[in-house]
N, C-alpha and C positions, 0 to 999 in steps of 0.2 A: 503494500500500498503505498504511494504517495504521501510523504509525510512533511511538514511545512512547518517550520522555525521561526516564529515572528518576535524573540524574545529581541528587546533593542528597539524594536517599532513602535510608532506611537502613532494613535488613530484618534478622529474625533467625530464624537457619531452624536449626531441632531435630530431629535424630534421622537426622543421613548416615551412612552408616557405611562404604558404598563407592560406587562410580558405579553401581550398581545401584539404589539406594536411592530411593526414589520423591521422598525432598526433595530427593536431588543433581539428577531431573529438572525441579523448581520451581525449586529456584535458577537453571538454567542460562539461563532466559529472563530472568529478572530482573539477572543480569549484564551479559549482553548490551544487556540497555536501560539501562545504569550505574549502579545500586542498587549501595550500598556493604553488604556484607553480613558480618555475626556470627555465625559457626557457635560453635554450644555442642554440646559432648559431654559421654557420661557420665564415662567413665572413661581414665586416660592410654593405656591399652594402644589405645586409638581415636585416639589424635591423629596417628600418625605416617604414616597412611592417608588422614586427613584434611589433613596437610600436604602430603601428594603430591599429590592432588584439586586443591587449590586454589593451586599455586604459579603464580606468575605475579599472581595474583589481590590487590585491595588488601584482602584479610578478615584478619579477626580472630578467632581462635580461645580458645574460651572455657570449660571445665571446668565443668561443672554437672550434679550428682546431685537430678532433680528432686523425690527424696522429701525432700530434705535443705532446709529453708526458709531455713536461712540462706545456702545457695549459690545458689537464687536471689535471693535481695539482694542477694548480689554480684553477679551477671550481671547486673543489669539497675542495680546503680548503676556498673560497669564500660562499659555501653553510654550511659549518660547524661554518666557521665565524658568519655566520647571523642568522641558524636556531639553529646549535648542533647536528641536528639528520639529518636521510634522510628516509622514509616510503614508496614510491615506484619512480622508474624510468620507463618512456617512450623511450625506442630506436628507432627509425625508420629513421634510417641513411642509404642508401645504395649510391655508384655510381659505375658505371664502364665505360671508357670511350666511346665516341660513337662511335669508329669504332666497338669496340666489338659488337655493335648489328646490323652494316652494312653489315660485314664481315663475312664468315663462318668461324666455331667456332676453327679450326684447323689453324685458321691466327692469332689466338690470340699473343701476343709477351708476353713475360717473367715482360717488366714493365709494362702491361695492368693488367696481370695477380694480380702482386703485388700491383697495387692500387685498384682493386679490391677487392682482397682479404684483405685488409689494411682496407679498411675503410666500407667495407658490412659487413664483420665478425668480426675481429681479434678488431674492436671500440667494438663490445660489450664486450670481455673478456674485458678489459683495464678497461673500463668504470663499469664492474660487480666488478671489484676487488677494482676497489674504493669505489664504492657505497658500498658494503657488510662492509664497516670500518665503516661507518655512518649510519650501521643497528643496532645497540647491542641488539635491542628485537625484531628482525626480520624485513623483509620486502618482496617487492615485484617489480619482473623486468619482462617486458614484451617488445617484440619485435617481428618488423613485418616482414614475410615471404611471400613465393609465392608457389606455386605449382610446378613450375620449377625446384625445391630443388629437388625434386623425378622425373618427367618426364621430356622428353625432350617440350620444346615448342619453335618454331621455331623464331631465331632473339634474344632472351632472352638470351641466347649465353655463357656469361661467368658470367653476373648477375645471371642464374641458378644454376654454379659451386659454385660462393659464399654464396648465399641461401642454397645450401647443409651443404656448411660448418658453416653457420650460426646456423642451427638446430641442426647438433651434436654438436656446441658447446655451445646450450641450454640444452641438455643433462647432457655432463661433468658439466657445472657449475652448474646446481641444484644437482647434484650428491655431489659436491665440499660443497655447501652451507647449504643442505638441514638441517642436526644438527644445521645450527644457524639457522633455521627456516627466511629463505629467501628464496624465493621460484621464479623460472626464469623459464618463457615460451616462445613462439610464437603464433603469431596469423597470420594463413595464409590464407589472402583475395583474394579473388575474382576479376577481374579487374573493380578497379573505375579511374574515370576519375582525376587524379591530375596530377600537372607537370612530376613528374618522368614518368606516363607511357606513355608521348606522344613524349619519345625520343625512344619509341620502335617502327622501323617500323612494320606497319600494325596493330597497336594496335586497332583499330576501328573495322577492322573484329574482331579480337579478345574477344572484349568487348562486338558486338552482338551475334559471337558464343556463349560464355561464357554462355550468358542470357539465348538463345534459349534452349540450349543442358544441362543446369544445371534441375534438379531432380524439381525445382521450376518453371521453365520455364521461369527466370528474373533474371538480375541481383542485385546484393548486393548493399547497400548503403553505404556510409563514417559514415555514422550515424549508422548502424549497427556493424560495426566494432568497433565504438568509445564505446558502450553497453559491446559487446562483452569482449571487455579489460576491460574498469569497472570491470565487474563480475570477471575476471580473478585477477585482480590487489586486488579487495578489499579482506581480509580476512574473512570477513561474508560471501561473496558467494564463493570465489576461494578458502579458506582455505587450502585443502587439494590437490589441484591442483598444479603440479610443474616437469618439467621434457617434457614439451606434446606442441606438435605441434595443435593448435585448429584451425580446418577449419573455414571461415564464407564465403562461397561458396557458397550457395542457393544448397548445397549437389552436386557441379558438380566435384568434387575430388574425388566422390564413384561411378562415372559412367566407365562402363566399355568398350562403345563403343558410337559414335555417329550414333546418331537414324537421318536415310535420311529421305526428303520429304517423307510424305503420307507413310511412315511407322506405322502399326496400334498402337494405344497406348492403350492399354488393360483396363488402369485405367478411360478409357473414358468410358467404357461397365458400361451399367448397371447393382443393383445389387451386 
């Protein structure tokens, strides 16, 4: 079995709220491989649960509101002071006001647009700009996206538009930083039962249909997202991959039509 030792490597993980967070699933294989992790969190209300999750780990917890440049500067200054460098970043941040999921898209307000774009897309640019300075030997940055970035998913609305901006940002950032050996990629995960997912009206139906209509006839797991992100982050596996949106959705993104009940499946034919 291929063994990876990340002792001496330092990672920043942004976006863990509880044990169901995809960011937490990504952090687990990094921790098991020996990496030192810094977790950022949005407000003090989130710190107790993060402290409980990371109990027993040699992890640092730092508050950071990514809409505040001063707090971002403080976060990366603290990482530099403690570790001197940074090897990878997990960016798992997204937010849009609840009204943007509940109402038709054409009702989105200018302020709702600004907030969603700031937190969900611009934050990757702001984080990458600062992280790259701590990656003199190269590094890797992974963010989380969703298929609504390129296709209409009812109720996803403003978040889908923000994810489209996020994926475009991945490509431009990867282009800028490629000569410095800093890689930037997105993982587009299928539906997973997270706290964020519960804010989307009709998520239960989306989850069920996504699984039944996928190529593998099942939903993905958070652990599968974590392992895929690990492979992309680590140069031994993903060293030549940058500027990509990598789908972890059991093949759902490549299906051209919904298959109605009773439709014959030629894969079931013998021979």
